N, C-alpha and C positions, 0 to 999 in steps of 0.2 A: 485497542487492538490495532495491529498493523494492517496495512492495505493488502488484501489477498489478491488483488488484480495487478500485482507488479511483477511480471515475468522477467523483467530485464535482469534481475539478479540471479536468474536460473535456479530459483528455489526448488522447483520440482526436480530439476536435474540432479540436485544434491541427493535426493532420495534414490534416484536411479543409480548414481555412482556408488553410494554406500551399499545398496542392495546387491549390485553385481559384484562388488569387491568382496563383501563379506561372504557371500555364497561361494565365490571362487576360492577364497582362502580356506573355507571349511570343506571345500569339495563336496558340498551337500547343501540343499535348501531349495527355495522357490523364489527365483528372481522375477518371474513374470508378473505376478500380481502387484508387488510394490512399484515396478516400473510402469505398469499400466494405470495404476491408481494415484500416481504422484500428484497430478493436478487436483484431483478430488481432495486429497489430503491437504494440499496447500490451501485450498479454498476454505476447508473446515477449520484447520488448526491455526491459520494466521488471521482469519477474519471473523470467526463465529464461535469457536469453542472457548467457553469461560473456564479457565483452569489456572492453577498456580504451580509451576514446576517446583517451587521451594516448599510447597505444602501439598503433596499428593492426596492427603486425607481431608482436605478442606470440605466441610459438610455440604456446602452449596455449589460445589463444582459441577459442571456438566460431566456426565459419564460418557466415555467413549469405549466402544466394544468393536474389536476386529474379529468379527464372526468367522471370516475365512482366515483362520489363524495360521494356516500354512504360509501365508504372506507375512510372517512375523518380522522380517527385516523392515517392513513398512513402519510398524509401530516403534521398533527400536531406533530407526533413523529419526522419526518424529520426536521421540523422547530425548534423544541425544541433542538434536538440533535446537529444540525449544528450551533446553536448559535444565532438564531433570538430572538427577544424580546417576548418570549413565555415561561414563567417560568413553572416549574413542577406543580405549584398550578393550573394553567389554565388547564393542562391535567387532574388533579384531578376533575376539575369542568366541565368535558366534558358533553355537552348537557344540561347544567344548565343555568338558567336565567342570562343574561347579561355576560356570560363568553366569552372569546375569542376563544372558541372551540365549536361552534354550531354543530348541528347534521350533516349538510353538509357545506363544506367550503364556506365562504362568504368574498368577496373582501371588503376591508375597515374595516373589523372586526379583522382579524388576520394578523399580519405583515408577508409578504411573500406570501400570497394567491393572485394569479393573477386574478382569476375570480370566480364567484359563480357558483358552479356546483351541480349536483344532478339530475335534469331532464335529463335523459340519452341521450347522443348524442350531446347535446348542447355544452359541454365543447370541444368536438372534433371540432365543428364548430367555437368556439371561437379561438381555436388553429390555425385553417386555417386562420382566420382573422388576428391573430397576425403575422403569418408567411408572409402573404400578405403585411401587414404594414411594416415589416422589409425589404422585398424585394423592395418595392416601395421607402421607405426612403433611402435605399442604392443606388438605381438608381438615386434618386434625389439629394442626398447630397454628396455621396462619390466622391472623385477626384483622379486622378492618384497619387499614392503614399500616399493617405490618405483614409483609410477605417474606418470612425468613426462609421458606422452602420454595424455591422458584428456579428450577434449572431444567435443562433438556438432557435427553439420552440420545446419543447418536450411535448408529451401528453401520459398519461397512459389511457388505455381504456380497457373495458371488453366486454364480449359477449353482454350484454344489450345495450351498446352504438352502437355496430355494427348491432344489430337487428333493432334499431330505424331507420326509413326511412331517417331522416336528415343526417345520416352518409353517405348514398349514394349521397345525394345532394352535401355535402361539399367536400367529398373525390374525387368525380368526377371532380369538379372544381379545386381542388388543383392539381390533376394530369394534367389537361389540362394546367394550368398555370405554371407547373413545379416548384412548390415551394420546392426546394431541401433542404432548411434548416428546413423543418418540419420532425420531427422524431416521429412516433407513436409507442409505445410499447404496444402490445396487450397481455393482461393477458388471455391466452387461457386455462382456467381451466375446461371448459365444464359443469359448474354448474351455474344455476340461481335460483331464489327463488323457483320455482316449481320443481326443480330437475335437472336431466341430460338433457342438451339442445339438444342432438342429436335427440330428439323426435319432436322438433319444430324449430331447427336451425341447419340444415345440409348443409349449404352453403359451397362451397369451397372458403374460405375467401382469400386464397393466389391468386387464379386465378381471383377472383373478383377484387382485388386491382391491380393485374397486368393488368387487362383490363382497369382500370382507368389510367394506365400509371405510376404506382408507382414502385419503387424499393422494392421488397419483400425479406426479409431474413427469411427463414423458419427454423423450427425445432430447435429453440434455447431452451436449457434447462434453464428454468426460475429460477432454484435454483442453477445454476452454475454462480457465479459472474463473473468469467473470461470469460465465453462464452457470457454473456450479454454485458460485457464491449467491447469485440471484435466486437460484432454486432453493437453497437452504434458507435464505431470508423469507422467501415466499412461504415455505413450510412453517417457519416460526411465526409468521404473521397471522395465522389462523389458529383457532382454539377449539376446533370441533372434532378433528380426526387425526390419527397418526398419518405420517406421510412417507410414501415411497418415492424416492428420486431415482429415476432410471437413467443411468449415465452410460452412454455408449462409449466404449473404450477399445483400445488395441492392446492386448496382452503383450508384455515385453516392449512397450513403446520406446523407441530410440535405437533398438537393435536392428541394423540394416538387413540382416539375413534371417533373423529368427522371430522378429515381432509378428504377432498375429498367428503364430503356430503353437501347437501343444508342446513343441520341443523346448520352449522357454519356460514351461510351467514349473517343472520340478527338478531342474538340473542346472549346474553352472553353465554360463555361456561359453567359457573357454577363453584363453588369453587372446587369441586372434580376434574373436568376436567382440570382446571387451574393448580392445584397441580400436576396432572399427566403430563401436558405439561411441566411444569417447570422441572420435573424430567427427562422427555425425552430429553429436550434440554440441560440439565446440567446447567440450569439457577438458581442460588441459591440466588439471590438478592431478597429482600422483594419488595412488590408492590410499584411501582413508584420510586424505587431506582436503579440508573444506576452506575456501577463502573466507576471510574474516567478514567481508561484506555480506556473504551468504549467511554466516552465523548471525550477524546483526539483523538480517531480514527475517530470520526464523525466531529469534529470541523472544520467549513469552514471559520472562521473569518480571519485567517491569509492569506490563499490563496485567499480569496475573496477580501480582502483589497489590496493585491498585484496586482490582476487582474484589479481592478478598477483604481488603481494608474497608472498602465501601460497604460490603456485606456485614463485616464485624461491627461497624458503626450502627447499622440498622438493627443488628441483633442486640447490641447493647441497649438501644432504645426500647426494643421489645422486652428485654429482660427487666428493665426498670419498671415497665408497666405490667408485665406478666411474669413475675419472678418464678412462680411455681412451674409454669409451662416451660420457661426457658431452662430451668434446671432439669426437668423431665426430658426435654429434647436432647440436652447435652448428655445425660446419663444413657439414654437409649442409643444415641449415635456412637457412644463409646462401647456399647455392648456390655455394660455393667449391670449387675443385679441390684434391685432396689433395696434400700435399707430396711431391715426387719424381715426380709424374705424368709430366712431360715427359720425364724420363730413361727411365722405363719404357716410354713409347710409342716413343721412339727405338730402344730395344733391340728391341722387337717389329718395328718397321719394318725394321731391319737384318736381322733373322732372315727376314722375308718376302722381302727382296731376295735374300738368300743362297739361299733355297729355289727361288725362281723358278718356282713351280708354275703349270701350265696347268689352271685350274678355272673353273667358272662364277662370276661375281662374286657370286651369291647365296651360294655356298659360301665365297668369299673373305670375305664379310661375316660369316659364322659364325665364321671364323677370328679376325676382328677382335673380335667379341663375346666369344669365348672368352678372348682375351688381355686385354681391357679389363675384363671383369666382376670379376675378383679385385682389380683396381686401383681400380675404381669401384664400391663396394658399393651405391651409390645406383641403379645401372642396374636398371631394372624392365622386363623384356621381356614379349612376348606376341604373339599372332597371332589373326586372325579365322578360326579353324578351318583354318589352313593352315600349321601349325608345321612339318610335314615337308616343305613346299615352300618356305616362306620362310626356313627355317633360323634362326629367331629364338630358339632355345633353345641350351643348351650343356651339355656333359657334367657330370652331377652336380647340375644346377639343380633345385630343388624347385618344384612347381607350387603356386599359391595355391589353397587349398581352404577351404570352410567346415568348422569343427570343432564339436564339442559344447560347448566352452568358448571360443568365439570363433574368429576366423580362424586357419588354420594358415599360418604364415609361409612364403612362397616368393618367388621372383623371376621367375616366369614365369606369365602370366595366359592362360588359355584363354578368350578373349572370346566364343567361339562365332561363328556367322555374323552378325556385328553390326559391320560396318565403320564406319558413322556413329557408333554408340554407342561403339565402341572409341576413335575419335578424340576425341570429346567427353569421355570418361572420362579419357583421357590428359591432356587439357587441365586437368581438375580436379586430377589427381595433381600436375602440374607447378605449378599455382597454389598448392596446399597447401604444397608444399615438402617436402624430404627425399628425394625420388626423382627420377630422370631417366628418364622413361618412353619406351619405344619399342615399336612394334607393327607387325606385318606383314600384308600382303595382296598380291594381284596388282595390278600397276599399273593395269590397266583398271578395277578396282573402287575406285580413288581417287575416281571420280565419286560413289560412294556417300558418301564421307566428306569431300567437298570443302569444304563450308561450315564444318565444324569445323577443317579445315586452315587455312582463311581466318581463322577466329577466333583460332587459335593465332598466326598471323602478325600479326593486328591487335593482340593482347595481348603480342606479343614473348615468347612462352613457349618454353622449351627442350624441345621434343618432337621425337622422331625417327620418321619414317615409313619403313619398309623396304618398298619396292615391288619385288617380283620379277616375273619373266616380263614383261620390259619392252618386248617388240616382237614382230614376226612370228617371231622366233627361238624362241618357245615351241612353234611347230610345229602339231601335229595338232589342238589344241583349237579352232583356227579363229578367224574374225573376231570372235566374241563375246568372246574372251579376249585378242585381239591388240591391243596398244596402238598407235594411230596418231597421234592428236591429243593424247595425254595429257601427254607431256613438254613440248611447246610451251605447252599450256594452263597447266600448273602453274608454268612459268617466269614467267608473267604476274602471279603473286600477289606483291605487295610483301612484303618481309621473309621470304619463304620461300626458303631456300637449297636449291638442287637440284644434286645430284651424279649424274652417269652415268659411272661409272668403267669403264676398259677392261681392267683386270687386278687382280691382288692388291695391287700397290703403290698404285695409285690408290684402290682400295677402302679400304685402311688409312688413307690420308691423308684420305679423305672421312669416315670414322668419327671421326678425330681432330678434324676441323673441326666435326663435329656435336656432339660431347660438350663441346668447349671454347667453343662459342658462348656469349656472355654470357647470363645469366639475369636476368630482371627482378625476381627476388625481392628486395624491400627496397632497390632502387636504380633510378636512371634509366639505362636502357641504350639506347644509340643503335642498336647493331648486333645486338641479341638477336633471337631468333626460332626457329622450327622449321626442321627440315632434312628433305628428302626424298631418299632414296637409291634410285636406279633401277638395278636389278640384273638380270643375264641369267640365263636358265634354262640356256642352252647354254654349253659350255666356251669360254673365251677365252684366247689365248696370252699368256704373260708376255712383257713387253717389257723387255729389259735397258736400263739407264740409267746414266750416270755420276752422281756425287754432286750436281753442280750441277743436273742435270735432275731428280733426285729432289726436291731442295729446291724446284724451280720448280712442282711439282705443286700445292702449296698455294696458288698464285696463280690457280688455276682454269683458266687457259689458258696453254700454254707450247709451246716448240718441242721436239717429241719427237725428230724426225729432220730434220736440216738437210742441205742439199746446196750445194756450192760453185756460185755463179752461178745460184742458184735463180731460175726464171722465173715461178713460180706458187706458190700456197699451197693445200694441202688441209687443211681443218679437219674434224675428226671427233670423235665421242664414242662411248663404250661399245663395243659389239661391232663398230662400223664402223671403229674405229681400225686394226684388223688389215687390213681391206680397203684403207684408205688407204695403209698401209705397203706392201702388195703392189702397189698402183698406182704408188707411188713407185719401187719396184724395176723394175717393168715399163717405166715411162717412162725410167728411167735407161739401160736397154738400148737405147732409141731415141734417146738423146742429149738427152733433155729433163730438166733438173734441176728438182726441185720440193721444197719444204719441207712437212713434215707437222706440223701443230699439233694436239695433243690438247687439247680443251676440255671437261673433265669438269664444270665448273661455270661457266656463263656469267655468273651473278650475281656470283660472286667475281671473275672476270676483269674484269667491268665496274667493279669498285671499285678496280682497280689504277690507278696513276698513268699519265699519258699516255706517259711514256718507256717503261714496260714494254709497254704495248699497242702502241706503235709498233715496239718491238723484235721483238714476236711477229708482228704483222700489218703489215709495212711498207707505206706508201702506194706505190701504183704497181704492185704485184704483183697480177695477177689472182688471184681466189680461187674455190675450189670447196668447198662444204660437203657432207658426207655423213652422213646419219643416217636410221635406219629409222623415219621418221615424217614428219609434214607438213612441207612445204618452206618455207612462207611465213615462218616465224620466222627462218630463217637469212639472209634478205636483209639483216637488220640488220648482218651481218658481211661478206657477200660483195658487197653493193651490187647495184644493178640491172644492172650490167655483168657480175657474177659469175653462178655457176650453183650449183644445189643438186641433189644426187642423193638422192632420198627417196621417200616414198610419200604420195600424195594420194587414196587410196581405201582401202576396207576390205580386210582380208587374205583369206586362203584357208586351207582345212584341208589340210595336207600337211607332210611332214618339213621341218625348218628349212632344210636345204641347198637343197632344191628351191624353197622360197619365195624365198630370197635371189636365186637365179638368175632365177626367174620375174619378180620385181619389179625386176630390174636393179641390185641392190645387190651389185655384183661389181667386182673390180679392173679388169676390161676396161672396164666402163661408166664408172668413175671416170676412168681414163686417157683414154678417148675424150672425156669432158667437159672435162678439163683442156686437151686440144689444141684444143677448140672455143673456149675463152675466150682462148687465146693469140693 
């Protein structure tokens, strides 16, 4: 690695120049953070960060997260200067359509960007997930004399990230789990968009993090490269706690008239102030021109290639002694499914069909987890303090715990009452690679984690959310816990695949769809993304099917029970499928033939070809949808001339059976509605 304490080459000023020039050219952006954090970045990237610009996907690289993602020109400047495939033309196209330098960093768009950041605090949560994945992989794969997993996770964060409540959730858990290879560098500049933060953010941040169990390094001059470098090395020298390095900085450092003010946070400096800044810094280069000596000072390609080659040699020695473990590590870091998975899942599905059990779909989900976990050792479960209700554990699974000599390996995480934090941490675990994270809570509490779910969808990460207690069917806990609008709301998130199964068979297929969704690790994936499983608290009857109907489940919507000469279609999901089948039988006695369509996943159904959709929902047949939730969503399928049996108000506290009757979610009501649309 190069010497981080060599300011003579004006390495930090290169970041300042690129940031102010790019923001000025775009007439949009945030120059203040990159200019204020330039020396912090120099200390980390030239003296401590193990990475290879020629191979951004190197498995044992250090992970870097810019949690305060509005300062995106900082990471773009770093990637360009150190030798990643990000030419100066892309910096000139900052914030322009289809450029590799969008307004906030986006994973999969810019080589070297590890996660999409901008919604403050979530990058910090992703970093905790990455550090957790590193610790677990090390505990699982490293052997005496062989440390093939051994890297750090670094995160830059600002006042805004620490004000967001998610920072408490994730940093509290990181301290509890003693994630000692997590190093967070806090840009303590005292400024946010509205001005000086002392009027609304007067926390004693150091004591707060010490209370979490973190190692806190206070009072670091964020503009002294040597001081920051020493702090980072001190953080790396201990193996007991995560570290927060508090770096006192001046936002917009270098700007004679705007530094230290909120005016430099989120707007261009202007031509006159840029000229004054250049003069103050002694930076004589034209916009977007960097002296070769500065490029040479930043270049990380040689040291990065050497570091990766050294690791590869160590990995080859590991593979020679432990070939099975090496092959498994490689498979999992690539995000590939294990050989023979499809056959093993088919065997499980056939066993499920043979048993035909009537259980709650949350229990059916646990059956699926229990069957898949031995086949997919990358499955890493957990729950936000609702394990006994979500059923996200399985027999014999060990819990993740902090140990005296590092993390104790397990495959179930007790996230505590931290829904948002859990979702962001799972995103980080998925981004790191090596594990397929899933976590549970009640569906109603998906509101707490919604933005992290959205970020997983935006990043196309394979993360699974197990949402139980999916309707008024949970009963006596009442309207605070009964989901009404949540299923419809989650269905609106692009790339989020949502399944609401009606029995053990559909639950098994839903789990298979979730675990086999493509992952964006190291590849361009069109259909990758997270999955939400919406599961019942109450028991649901098993529905017998023939082989063709079983195969059709995977299409998201299919004919579950047909009728000769059907005059209408009933569409149902989850616990309401049984109601639809009862209504069909009741109508048959009255001489009215109807078809019942189960639609556990509307997004999967929507991706089917026109012929399939027409075969399931023929044109001309009146349609009635039934779901224990808001009705507006279903007019997409029933049209204005159709009808929806659902709930457009909050629930009540009572036994589930009484509630379904009270709200008209009954076979009688569905049958009556069918007759009304005929």
